C-alpha positions, 0 to 999 in steps of 0.5 A: 499499499502506498504511504502518504504524507499530508503536509498542512502550512496553513492556519486556521482562519485561513479557510477551510482546506484543512478539514478536509485534510484531516478528513482524508488522511482518516479515510486513508487510514481507514483503508490500512494506507500509512499516512503521516501528518506534518504541520509545517509555516502556519499549519503548527498553529494548529498544534496549540489550538483550544478547543472550539464548540462543535459548531465552529468551522475552525472545530478540528480538535475531534479530529486531531484528537483521532488521528492515533485511533485510526493509526494515523501517524507520525504527527509531525511538527516542524520546529523551525516554524515553531521557532519563527512563530513562537509557537508551543506545541500542545496537541495532547496527542503523540506528534514528534517535532523534527528539523527541516533536514529530519522531515526530509528524510522522513519524506524521502520515504513516502509516495504520495505528498498532499499539501494544504 
């Protein structure tokens, strides 16, 4: 089965594409496709988002927290993006903070890379 990486580069409030990408990750994992989620650039803001009410269009906390239940992983947070934005990650789920070179090493093993 092909492995897939979903790179989320947009933060909250810049569109709803992230919701669809997380849904895609969950669907792929349901069919036993290995999925990696990478939060990079403004996407690192998702790693410290508070919980929103379910009706709110930014409410992704449930989807983010369900990723490990579907064996989506690893969940990678880009360290340089966090540093440049003064973001301290607090996903409440297993994630790994990696540098650019470490992410590139990981991506070299991936078959399909999707970006939002």
